[in-house]
C-alpha positions as CSV (number, residue, x, y, z in Angstrom):
1,M,-123.4,-53.6,93.8
2,T,-125.1,-57.0,94.2
3,D,-123.6,-60.5,95.4
4,A,-124.5,-62.1,91.7
5,V,-122.5,-59.0,89.8
6,K,-119.7,-59.2,91.7
7,K,-119.6,-62.7,91.4
8,A,-119.8,-62.3,87.8
9,E,-117.3,-59.3,87.3
10,E,-115.0,-61.6,89.3
11,M,-115.2,-64.7,86.9
12,L,-115.0,-61.9,84.2
13,Q,-112.0,-61.0,84.8
14,R,-110.1,-64.0,84.9
15,G,-110.5,-63.8,81.4
16,D,-107.6,-62.6,79.3
17,F,-109.1,-62.2,76.1
18,I,-112.8,-60.3,77.7
19,Q,-109.9,-58.1,79.2
20,E,-108.2,-57.1,75.7
21,L,-111.3,-56.6,74.0
22,G,-112.8,-54.6,76.7
23,I,-116.1,-56.2,77.2
24,E,-117.6,-55.1,80.8
25,L,-120.7,-56.4,82.0
26,T,-123.4,-52.8,83.2
27,E,-126.8,-55.2,84.2
28,L,-127.2,-58.8,85.7
29,T,-130.6,-59.8,86.9
30,K,-131.5,-63.1,86.8
31,D,-133.5,-63.0,83.7
32,S,-131.4,-60.3,82.2
33,A,-127.3,-59.0,81.5
34,I,-126.2,-55.6,79.5
35,G,-123.0,-55.3,78.6
36,R,-121.0,-53.4,75.8
37,I,-117.4,-53.1,74.0
38,P,-115.9,-50.5,72.9
39,F,-115.3,-49.5,69.4
40,D,-112.1,-48.7,68.4
41,E,-109.1,-49.1,65.6
42,K,-108.0,-52.4,66.7
43,K,-111.1,-53.9,66.7
44,R,-112.3,-52.5,63.0
45,N,-112.2,-55.5,60.1
46,P,-110.5,-54.2,56.9
47,G,-113.9,-52.7,55.4
48,G,-113.7,-50.1,59.1
49,T,-116.9,-52.0,60.0
50,M,-116.8,-53.7,64.0
51,H,-114.8,-57.4,63.2
52,G,-117.5,-59.7,63.3
53,G,-115.2,-61.8,65.9
54,C,-115.2,-59.1,68.4
55,L,-119.2,-59.2,68.4
56,F,-119.8,-62.7,68.1
57,A,-117.0,-62.2,71.4
58,L,-119.7,-59.7,72.8
59,A,-122.6,-62.0,72.6
60,D,-121.2,-64.8,74.0
61,T,-119.6,-63.2,76.6
62,I,-122.6,-61.4,78.1
63,A,-124.9,-64.3,77.5
64,G,-123.3,-66.8,79.1
65,T,-123.1,-64.3,81.8
66,L,-126.3,-64.8,82.2
67,A,-126.6,-68.3,82.1
68,F,-123.6,-69.0,84.8
69,N,-125.7,-66.4,86.5
70,N,-128.6,-69.1,86.5
71,A,-126.5,-71.8,86.2
72,G,-123.3,-72.2,88.0
73,Y,-119.8,-72.6,85.3
74,V,-121.1,-73.5,81.7
75,V,-119.6,-74.0,78.5
76,T,-120.4,-73.0,75.1
77,V,-122.6,-75.7,72.8
78,E,-123.9,-73.6,70.5
79,G,-124.0,-70.0,69.2
80,S,-125.8,-67.7,66.4
81,L,-125.6,-64.4,65.5
82,H,-127.5,-62.7,62.6
83,F,-125.6,-59.3,61.6
84,L,-128.1,-57.2,60.0
85,A,-126.2,-54.1,60.4
86,A,-122.7,-52.8,60.1
87,A,-121.4,-51.4,63.6
88,A,-119.7,-48.0,62.5
89,G,-119.5,-44.7,63.5
90,T,-120.8,-45.4,67.6
91,R,-119.1,-45.2,70.8
92,Y,-119.8,-48.3,71.9
93,V,-121.5,-51.6,70.9
94,Y,-124.3,-53.2,73.3
95,C,-125.8,-56.5,74.6
96,K,-129.0,-57.0,76.1
97,A,-129.5,-60.7,77.0
98,A,-132.3,-62.6,78.0
99,L,-133.1,-66.1,79.3
100,K,-135.2,-68.0,77.0
101,R,-134.7,-71.5,79.4
102,C,-133.0,-73.0,82.1
103,G,-133.1,-76.6,82.2
104,K,-131.3,-79.0,84.5
105,S,-128.2,-79.2,81.6
106,I,-129.6,-77.0,79.1
107,I,-129.8,-73.2,79.4
108,T,-130.7,-71.2,76.7
109,V,-130.2,-67.1,75.7
110,S,-131.4,-64.7,72.9
111,V,-129.0,-61.9,72.8
112,D,-129.5,-58.5,70.8
113,L,-126.9,-55.8,69.8
114,T,-127.0,-52.5,69.8
115,D,-125.4,-49.4,68.6
116,D,-125.4,-45.5,70.3
117,E,-127.9,-44.8,69.3
118,G,-130.4,-47.9,69.9
119,M,-130.3,-49.6,65.9
120,L,-130.6,-53.1,65.8
121,L,-127.4,-54.8,64.3
122,D,-127.0,-58.4,65.0
123,T,-129.0,-60.7,66.9
124,G,-128.9,-64.7,67.7
125,C,-129.0,-67.4,70.1
126,F,-126.8,-69.3,72.2
127,T,-127.4,-72.1,74.4
128,Y,-124.7,-73.6,77.2
129,Y,-124.5,-77.1,79.1
130,R,-124.2,-76.6,82.5
131,V,-120.8,-78.8,83.9
132,Q,-121.8,-78.3,87.6
């Protein structure tokens, strides 16, 4: 485990909401991050698929971790997620975040969410502000 991953995991451990959802960071580099969330009964919407709030939280958490890895402490300025297909029949939903730009104050990260088979479920973009 690299120092960057260890530092990011320690930061994520402090988030009770992140822990409650079971969001895990699985890979982290300077340019990308990968994480996942398990799909269980507690995360279902009335239609039986994963609730969009869980998907948005996964995307913001993994994208924010990548921004944190590049810029230190950040806060979300804006986030968008396009729901392309329902998350159902999968053990995990995975998020791959890619750094688009890391400026002096603003960091932009794109995300793709996929299922166990690699099918694209959601895509989006998040913007963060460096607070330190």
